[in-house]
N, C-alpha and C positions, 0 to 999 in steps of 0.2 A: 709537308716533311722534308724537304728540300730548302724551303725557305728559313725554317725553322733550325737546320742544320747550319746555313750560311749564318743567320743571326748569333748562332751560340759560337762563332768564331772558326767555322770551319768551311769556307766559302769558295774554294777551290771547282771546278767543274766534276772533277772525280769525286769529293766529297758529299758533293749535292745532288750526285747524280741516286734518285730515288731508289734504283734497283739494287745500288750498293749498301743502300741503309736497311732497306726491308729485307731482303734476300741473303744478306751476310749469315754466316752460320752461325757466328756468336751473337750477333745481333749488338754488338759492343756499341754503335754510334745510336741504334733505337733506344737501348736501354738506359742510355746518357740523356737522351731527350726528353723521354717520356718515362722511362722508369715503369713501374706497375701501378695498376689502377689508385692505390693508396697514395703516390707520388702526382698524381693530376691535381693539384691544389688552387685555389682561384686565383693565385700570384701566378702559377704557371701558365695557366689560360689566358689569363690577361697578359701576357708577355707573347704567347702565341698570337694573340691577336694584334698586339703590336707590332711583332714582326712582319704581319703578313700586310698590314697596312702602312708600313714603312717600305715594304719590296712594292707596294701596288704603287705609290706616289713615284718612288724613284723609276720603276718601269714606265710610268705614264710619262716621265720626261724625257727616259732615253728612246722610247717610242718616237716621241715627237722628233728629237733631233735627227732619228736614222731617216725617218720621214724626210726630214729636209736636206739631208745629204742625197739621198736617191733623187730628189727633184734637183738639187745643184748638180749633180751628174747629168741631168739631162739638160738641164741650163747650159752646161759648159759646151754642149755640141750645137748649141743653139743661140748664141747668147743674144740674138736679136729679136727672139720670139716672146713677146708680151706676154703669153701665156703662162710660161714658165717662171716669170718675172712674177705675175700674178699668185700664181701658186705657191711661189715660196715667200711671198709676204705673208699669206693666209696661213700658211703650215707652221711659219717662224712664230705667230702668235701665240701657239700653244706651248713654245718654250719659254719658260717662266724665270731661269736661274740667270739669263744674260743681262747685261747692264743696260740701264734706261737708254742710253747713248747709243748702244748696237740697235737695239728695238728701233729706236727713233729713224736710225740711218736707215733700217730695211723699210721703214714704212715712206719714208720720203724720196727713196732710190728711183729712177727713172730707168735704169738699164744695167745691164750685167758690169759693165764696168765701174761703175758707182758703187756697185758691191764688191769689189775687190778685197778690200780690207777687213771687212766682214767675212765674206768668205776665209780670207786666210784664219781666221779666228776660229772660223768653224770646224776647218780642218783639224785645227790642233786638241780638239777633243774628238778625234776619231776612236781611241781608246775606249771611249764612254759605252760604244753601241754594245760591247759585252760585260760591263762592269756591275751589274745590279747585284749579283749576289756578293760580291767583294764590299761593294756600298752598303749592302745592308749589314754587313758584319760591323763595317767602319763607324756608322751610323750609332750603335748600340754603345761600342766604344767609347765614344764622346758622350753618349747619354752616361753612361756611368762614372766616366772621369770626371765630369761636371757635376756628380751628384742630381742629374735630372730626373732618373729613372724613376724611383722613389715617388715623386710629387706627381709625375705622371700616372703611374699605377693608382696611386691613393685618390687621386682626382677623376678618377676615370676617363682620363685624357687619350688612353691606348686607344679607346673605340671611335676617337673625334677624328676622322679622316682629314677634314679640311685642316684641323690645328696640325696635325701630322705633317700634310703637305706643305700648308701654307709657313707655319713657324718654325718647322725643323727641314725639312728636304729642300724645299725653295730657298732657304737662307742659308743654309751650309753647303749644298752639295758642290757648288763652283770651287768654294775653297778649300774643300776636302778632296776633289777630285785632282784640280791643277796643285795644290799645296803638296797631297803627298802622294796620290796614285800615279798621276803622269811624273812626278819626279823620280820614283821608284823605278818605275818603268824604263826614263831616259837614263838612270844610272846603270841598270843593267846592261842596257844597249851598249853604252858604252865598252863594257865587258866582254860582251857577245851578242850579236843581233839576234832577235829573240822577237818572234810575231806576238800581236795582240793574244791570241789563241792559246800561245804556248805559253804567256803570263798568266793567263787567267786559270790554265791546268796548273802550273807550278805548285807545289807544295811549299809551306811557308811564307809565302806572300802576305798574308795578313800579319803574321807574326813581325814578318821584317819593318811593315809598315807600321805597326804598332809600336816597336820597338826604336823608329825612326820619330816619331811623336813624342815618345818618354824622354829620349834623347835631346831632343829639340827644347821642350819645358826644363830639364837640368839644367842644359847650356845656356840659353837665351832668357831665361825667366818669362817664357811664354805664358801668359795668362790666356788660359784656355775658354775661362767663362766669357772673357771677351771678344776673343778669336770665333766662339761659336756660342753667342747668347741666346737664350731663352726665356720669353717672357711668359710666364705660366697662368698670372693673371689675367 
């Protein structure tokens, strides 16, 4: 329920609290998401599966990143401990959205000092640890904007977890996060300091980011099928 709520454009923590959805007296969100029995069509079920598979693939990368940050925090206190270096190397292999250059640098590093630039880059993604609901909503927004979603549903790709992970989430997450989520967070911080928790709790963040995307397309002639390509064949 929480994931489908996020997928449908309401990804704030409060909106995704399943108790707020299920226990609300008016059942407004529940009815919007599921309606009555007659509203549960094959397409709706397919989108529910797509939502879960998108979220799971995002969450897998978020967890891998979070594990690496925890290791780095310990490695920082013991920079000459080879055990922490090896643990970081192993854990980082599960993060699939960083560039090949970063992955190669990690593999070749022999010390904490040799990883300093990589560590600085890793730290830039700290906001990612809480971003799975918002990213799920934004992935759907891009799928719709680029007219991908009908083909995904028609070709039964919504149930193909490897396709969703490899062709959508891994390919797009870095650009979507750094280009839009992080930029929006930094802009808000210029006006008034805001924590990651407050950012993801704030109502309207999803709309703010999608408006930013729409404005960029309008002003800069951005081709979103090039920015977020998807080979369905």
